[in-house]
C-alpha positions as CSV (number, residue, x, y, z in Angstrom):
1,M,0.0,0.1,0.0
2,E,1.3,3.3,-1.0
3,V,1.7,6.2,1.5
4,G,1.0,9.7,0.1
5,H,3.8,12.2,0.2
6,L,3.2,15.0,2.8
7,E,4.7,18.3,2.6
8,P,6.9,19.8,5.4
9,A,5.1,20.5,8.7
10,G,3.5,23.9,9.6
11,S,3.1,25.3,13.1
12,R,0.8,23.7,15.6
13,R,-1.4,26.7,15.3
14,D,-1.7,26.1,11.4
15,A,-2.4,22.3,11.9
16,C,-5.3,23.2,14.3
17,S,-6.7,26.0,12.2
18,R,-6.8,23.8,9.1
19,R,-8.8,21.2,11.1
20,R,-11.2,23.7,12.8
21,S,-12.0,25.4,9.4
22,R,-13.5,22.3,8.1
23,Q,-17.3,21.3,8.4
24,P,-18.2,19.1,11.2
25,L,-17.7,15.4,10.7
26,L,-21.3,14.6,11.9
27,N,-24.2,16.4,10.5
28,H,-26.7,15.9,13.3
29,D,-29.8,17.2,11.2
30,R,-29.3,14.6,8.4
31,A,-27.0,12.1,10.2
32,E,-24.8,12.3,7.1
33,P,-21.0,12.4,8.1
34,R,-18.6,14.0,5.8
35,N,-15.5,12.1,4.7
36,M,-12.6,12.1,7.3
37,R,-8.9,12.7,7.1
38,I,-7.5,9.7,9.1
39,L,-4.0,9.2,9.9
40,I,-3.2,5.6,11.0
41,V,0.2,5.0,12.8
42,S,1.4,1.4,13.1
43,D,4.7,-0.1,14.1
44,A,3.3,-3.5,12.3
45,W,3.2,-3.3,8.6
46,S,4.3,-5.3,5.6
47,P,6.5,-7.4,5.2
48,Q,5.1,-8.7,8.4
49,V,2.4,-11.3,8.1
50,N,0.0,-11.2,11.1
51,G,-3.6,-10.3,12.2
52,V,-2.6,-6.6,12.9
53,V,-1.4,-6.0,9.6
54,R,-4.2,-7.7,7.6
55,T,-6.7,-6.0,9.9
56,L,-5.2,-2.4,9.3
57,K,-4.9,-2.9,5.5
58,T,-8.3,-4.3,4.9
59,T,-9.6,-1.6,6.9
60,I,-8.0,1.1,5.1
61,E,-9.0,-0.5,1.7
62,H,-12.8,-0.2,2.8
63,L,-12.3,3.2,4.3
64,R,-10.8,4.5,1.0
65,S,-13.4,2.9,-1.2
66,Q,-16.0,4.9,0.6
67,G,-14.3,8.2,0.2
68,E,-12.4,8.6,3.4
69,E,-8.8,10.2,3.2
70,V,-6.4,7.8,4.9
71,E,-2.5,8.2,5.3
72,V,-0.3,5.7,7.1
73,I,2.9,6.2,9.0
74,E,4.8,2.8,9.1
75,P,8.2,1.6,9.6
76,G,9.3,1.6,6.1
77,L,9.3,5.6,6.2
78,F,12.1,5.4,8.9
79,R,15.5,3.9,9.4
80,T,14.9,0.8,11.4
81,I,16.6,-1.7,13.8
82,P,15.7,-5.5,14.4
83,C,13.4,-6.2,17.4
84,P,15.3,-8.0,20.2
85,T,14.6,-11.9,19.8
86,Y,12.6,-11.4,16.8
87,P,14.9,-9.7,14.0
88,E,12.4,-10.2,11.3
89,I,10.4,-7.4,12.8
90,R,11.9,-4.0,12.2
91,L,11.6,-1.1,14.8
92,S,11.6,2.6,13.8
93,W,14.8,4.2,15.2
94,R,14.4,7.8,16.7
95,P,11.1,8.7,14.7
96,R,9.9,11.4,16.9
97,R,10.7,14.5,14.7
98,L,9.5,13.2,11.4
99,V,6.4,11.7,12.9
100,M,5.5,15.2,14.3
101,Q,6.3,16.9,10.9
102,R,4.2,14.4,9.1
103,I,1.2,14.6,11.4
104,A,1.4,18.3,11.4
105,S,1.6,18.4,7.6
106,F,-1.3,16.1,6.9
107,S,-3.5,17.9,9.6
108,P,-6.0,15.0,10.3
109,D,-9.3,15.0,11.8
110,V,-8.1,12.2,13.9
111,V,-4.9,10.2,14.7
112,H,-5.3,6.5,15.1
113,I,-2.6,4.6,16.7
114,A,-2.6,0.7,16.2
115,T,0.5,-0.2,18.3
116,E,2.3,0.8,21.1
117,G,5.9,0.7,19.8
118,P,8.4,3.5,18.8
119,L,6.0,4.7,16.2
120,G,3.1,4.6,18.4
121,L,4.8,6.4,21.1
122,A,6.1,9.2,18.8
123,A,2.7,9.6,17.2
124,R,0.7,9.9,20.7
125,R,3.2,12.6,21.8
126,A,2.8,14.5,18.6
127,A,-1.1,14.3,18.5
128,L,-1.4,15.4,22.1
129,H,1.2,18.4,21.3
130,L,-0.8,19.4,18.2
131,D,-4.1,19.0,20.0
132,I,-5.3,16.6,17.4
133,P,-8.0,14.1,18.5
134,L,-6.3,10.8,19.3
135,T,-7.7,7.2,19.2
136,T,-5.9,3.8,20.0
137,A,-6.4,0.3,19.5
138,Y,-5.7,-2.7,21.8
139,H,-4.7,-5.5,19.1
140,T,-2.2,-7.6,21.3
141,R,-1.9,-8.8,24.7
142,F,1.5,-7.4,24.8
143,P,2.1,-8.0,28.6
144,E,1.5,-11.7,28.4
145,Y,4.0,-12.0,25.6
146,V,6.7,-10.2,27.4
147,K,5.9,-12.4,30.4
148,A,6.2,-15.5,28.1
149,R,9.4,-14.4,26.4
150,F,11.2,-12.7,29.2
151,G,9.4,-13.4,32.5
152,M,8.6,-9.6,33.1
153,P,5.7,-9.1,35.6
154,L,2.4,-8.4,34.1
155,S,1.9,-5.4,36.1
156,W,5.0,-3.7,34.7
157,T,3.7,-3.7,31.2
158,Y,0.0,-3.1,32.0
159,A,1.2,0.0,33.8
160,Y,2.8,1.2,30.5
161,L,-0.3,0.2,28.4
162,R,-2.7,1.9,30.7
163,W,-0.6,5.2,30.5
164,F,-0.5,5.0,26.8
165,H,-4.0,4.2,25.8
166,N,-5.7,6.3,28.4
167,A,-4.4,9.4,26.6
168,A,-7.0,8.5,23.8
169,R,-10.5,9.7,23.5
170,V,-11.3,6.0,22.9
171,T,-9.5,2.8,22.6
172,L,-10.8,0.1,20.4
173,V,-10.8,-3.3,21.4
174,P,-12.0,-6.5,19.4
175,T,-14.2,-8.3,21.9
176,Q,-16.3,-7.6,25.2
177,V,-14.1,-10.1,27.1
178,V,-11.1,-7.9,26.3
179,R,-13.0,-4.9,27.2
180,S,-13.9,-6.4,30.6
181,D,-10.4,-7.3,31.2
182,L,-8.9,-3.9,30.5
183,V,-11.6,-2.1,32.5
184,A,-10.7,-4.3,35.5
185,R,-7.2,-3.2,35.0
186,G,-8.0,0.5,35.0
187,F,-8.2,1.3,31.4
188,T,-11.0,3.9,30.4
189,R,-12.9,4.9,27.3
190,L,-13.2,1.5,25.5
191,A,-15.3,0.6,22.7
192,I,-15.8,-2.7,20.5
193,W,-14.2,-2.7,17.0
194,S,-14.9,-6.3,15.9
195,R,-13.1,-8.1,12.6
196,G,-14.3,-9.6,9.5
197,V,-13.4,-12.2,6.9
198,D,-13.0,-11.5,3.2
199,S,-15.6,-14.0,1.5
200,R,-14.1,-13.3,-1.8
201,V,-11.0,-15.2,-0.7
202,F,-11.8,-17.4,2.2
203,F,-14.4,-20.0,1.1
204,P,-14.7,-23.6,0.7
205,R,-12.4,-24.9,-1.9
206,H,-13.9,-28.2,-2.8
207,G,-11.5,-31.0,-3.9
208,Q,-8.7,-29.6,-1.9
209,R,-6.8,-32.1,0.5
210,L,-3.5,-31.7,2.3
211,E,-1.0,-34.8,2.0
212,G,-0.7,-37.1,4.8
213,D,-2.7,-39.5,6.7
214,P,-6.1,-38.3,7.6
215,P,-7.4,-36.7,9.7
216,I,-5.4,-33.3,9.0
217,F,-5.0,-31.1,12.1
218,L,-3.9,-27.7,11.2
219,Y,-2.1,-24.7,12.7
220,V,-1.6,-21.1,11.3
221,G,0.0,-18.5,12.9
222,R,3.3,-17.1,14.2
223,V,5.6,-20.0,15.5
224,A,6.5,-18.4,18.7
225,V,6.3,-19.3,22.4
226,E,3.4,-16.9,23.2
227,K,1.3,-18.9,20.6
228,N,1.6,-21.9,22.9
229,I,2.2,-24.1,19.6
230,D,3.9,-26.9,21.6
231,A,0.6,-27.6,23.4
232,F,-0.8,-28.6,19.9
233,L,2.3,-30.4,18.5
234,E,2.7,-32.5,21.7
235,L,-0.8,-33.9,21.4
236,D,-1.4,-37.6,20.8
237,L,-3.6,-37.3,17.8
238,P,-4.3,-39.6,14.9
239,G,-3.5,-38.5,11.3
240,T,-1.1,-35.6,10.4
241,K,-0.3,-32.3,11.8
242,W,0.5,-29.4,9.5
243,V,1.9,-25.8,10.5
244,V,1.5,-22.7,8.4
245,G,3.7,-19.8,9.4
246,E,7.1,-18.8,10.5
247,G,8.8,-17.2,13.8
248,P,11.6,-17.4,16.1
249,E,10.8,-20.9,17.4
250,L,10.7,-22.5,14.0
251,E,14.0,-24.2,13.7
252,R,13.5,-25.7,17.2
253,I,10.0,-26.8,16.4
254,R,11.2,-28.4,13.1
255,R,14.0,-30.4,15.3
256,E,11.8,-31.6,18.0
257,H,9.0,-32.5,15.8
258,P,10.2,-34.0,12.4
259,Q,6.7,-35.9,11.9
260,V,5.1,-32.4,11.5
261,R,4.7,-30.9,7.8
262,F,5.5,-27.3,7.5
263,L,4.6,-24.7,4.8
264,G,6.0,-21.5,5.8
265,V,4.1,-18.2,5.0
266,L,1.3,-18.5,2.3
267,S,-0.5,-16.1,0.0
268,Q,-4.2,-15.5,1.1
269,D,-5.4,-17.7,-2.0
270,R,-3.2,-20.6,-0.9
271,L,-4.0,-20.3,2.6
272,A,-7.7,-20.7,1.8
273,E,-6.7,-23.9,0.0
274,V,-4.9,-25.2,3.1
275,Y,-7.9,-24.3,5.2
276,S,-10.2,-26.1,3.0
277,G,-7.8,-29.2,2.9
278,A,-7.8,-29.7,6.7
279,D,-10.3,-31.3,9.0
280,V,-9.7,-29.5,12.1
281,F,-8.1,-25.9,12.7
282,V,-6.3,-25.9,16.2
283,F,-5.9,-22.7,18.0
284,P,-3.7,-23.4,20.9
285,S,-3.1,-19.8,21.9
286,R,-4.2,-18.4,25.3
287,T,-3.0,-14.8,25.0
288,D,-4.6,-13.5,21.6
289,T,-7.3,-10.8,21.8
290,F,-9.2,-12.1,18.9
291,G,-7.7,-14.6,16.4
292,L,-8.3,-13.5,12.8
293,V,-7.4,-17.0,11.7
294,L,-10.3,-18.5,13.6
295,I,-12.9,-16.8,11.3
296,E,-10.7,-17.6,8.1
297,A,-10.7,-21.2,8.8
298,L,-14.4,-21.3,9.7
299,A,-15.2,-19.4,6.4
300,C,-13.5,-22.1,4.5
301,G,-15.4,-24.9,6.2
302,C,-12.7,-25.9,8.7
303,P,-14.2,-26.6,12.2
304,V,-12.0,-25.1,15.2
305,A,-10.8,-26.8,18.2
306,A,-9.4,-24.5,20.9
307,Y,-9.0,-23.6,24.7
308,P,-12.0,-21.6,26.3
309,V,-10.2,-18.4,26.5
310,T,-10.5,-14.8,25.1
311,G,-10.6,-15.1,21.3
312,P,-12.2,-18.5,20.8
313,V,-14.8,-17.7,23.3
314,D,-15.7,-14.5,21.4
315,V,-15.6,-16.0,18.1
316,I,-17.1,-19.4,18.7
317,G,-18.8,-19.3,21.9
318,D,-21.5,-22.1,22.0
319,A,-22.0,-22.2,18.3
320,P,-21.8,-25.6,16.7
321,A,-18.8,-24.5,14.6
322,G,-16.0,-25.5,16.9
323,V,-15.2,-27.1,20.4
324,L,-13.6,-25.2,23.2
325,D,-12.1,-27.5,26.1
326,E,-9.3,-27.2,28.5
327,D,-8.5,-30.7,27.1
328,L,-7.2,-29.6,23.7
329,R,-6.9,-33.4,22.6
330,A,-10.5,-33.9,23.3
331,A,-11.6,-30.7,21.5
332,C,-9.6,-31.9,18.3
333,L,-11.4,-35.3,18.4
334,A,-14.6,-33.8,18.9
335,A,-14.3,-31.1,16.3
336,L,-13.8,-33.9,13.8
337,R,-17.7,-34.7,14.0
338,I,-18.9,-31.2,13.4
339,P,-20.3,-30.7,9.6
340,R,-18.2,-28.4,7.7
341,Q,-21.3,-26.3,6.8
342,N,-21.8,-25.3,10.3
343,A,-18.4,-23.6,10.1
344,V,-19.5,-21.7,7.1
345,A,-22.6,-20.6,8.2
346,H,-21.0,-19.2,11.4
347,A,-18.4,-17.2,9.6
348,R,-21.0,-15.3,7.9
349,Q,-21.6,-12.9,10.6
350,F,-18.1,-11.6,10.6
351,T,-17.8,-9.0,7.7
352,W,-15.2,-6.2,7.0
353,Q,-18.0,-3.9,6.1
354,R,-19.6,-4.1,9.4
355,A,-16.3,-4.0,11.0
356,T,-15.1,-1.0,9.2
357,S,-18.4,0.8,9.9
358,Q,-17.9,0.4,13.6
359,F,-14.2,1.8,13.2
360,L,-15.3,4.9,11.5
361,L,-18.2,5.6,13.7
362,H,-16.0,5.4,16.8
363,L,-13.3,7.7,15.1
364,Q,-16.2,10.2,14.0
365,Q,-17.5,10.3,17.6
366,A,-14.0,10.8,19.2
367,A,-13.2,13.5,16.9
368,E,-16.1,15.5,18.4
369,K,-15.6,14.4,22.1
370,P,-13.5,16.7,24.6
371,A,-9.9,15.6,24.9
372,P,-9.1,13.8,28.4
373,T,-7.9,16.1,31.1
374,G,-4.5,15.3,33.0
375,V,-2.9,13.5,30.2
376,E,0.8,13.5,30.1
377,A,2.5,13.6,26.6
């Protein structure tokens, strides 16, 4: 996705006056909002392949198709350094001045920050300094990831995230379960922004079949300790296990589980074929906020087996499209009995059109709200 060229920044006064000279975002007489100027900031972007990047790119595509003006600040615009323990991820190095310039130049109606890394931190500071409405999103259980990798106490990272997000006029979360958890941890002004699946890509591909003895159990996602992939690979299951994805634990996993088939990173079309060729999609993570791959698998007719935790509980719930059980092996075996049409039918409720409408409405409302008081930049 191309990022438009932005002219050098003007002053804080110039940026504010340009925004205030525009018509109101919401016409309350006719309930017809004008198009928005939205600046999205994310430390996660191509060539990364994950749910955050896919969510943002799909949302931006839908926003632009309906006339919204969207610009993106992402790591490719800056000098970067490798992320510790995960060198495939690049982090922007000292981006604060350029981020300030780009935000002031574009003069958006709202700055939306998708991640809490170096770019997100610089954009938070800039938006507050320029008095531009700020919204954020909580995509990732970062504290749980840091604890899994480094043993850092949850209270430390949650304190940082609480400080980061409570400066926003609204923080968007994917599910009610995540919202309740964050409220209990002192987060404020939370709203739901769900997810969707592209039915033009993810649909049952009849006649597809993965190699190996049946049944086929499939994992798709980052091969990393926080995804709890070992819980799946160590299960005593009949048939064959397939893994799609890459990550810092891939070489170890290959050594320890030579019987597992690995496919690496796939295009979306090929991924849809793989979902269609599997018997059960296994989701062993206990730390995801949603799990976009869950609804992709369902849309392709692949029933789900998972733990009864955030993400699967919100996506599957009591629907006859998957099995949630603390005994993951039992869930896998029970999911084999689920008709594939159940999975497809359940996935139809998750559309990007609905999710994008949620996102846009929250940003429109946030732009008209007063800024939180007592916020530190």
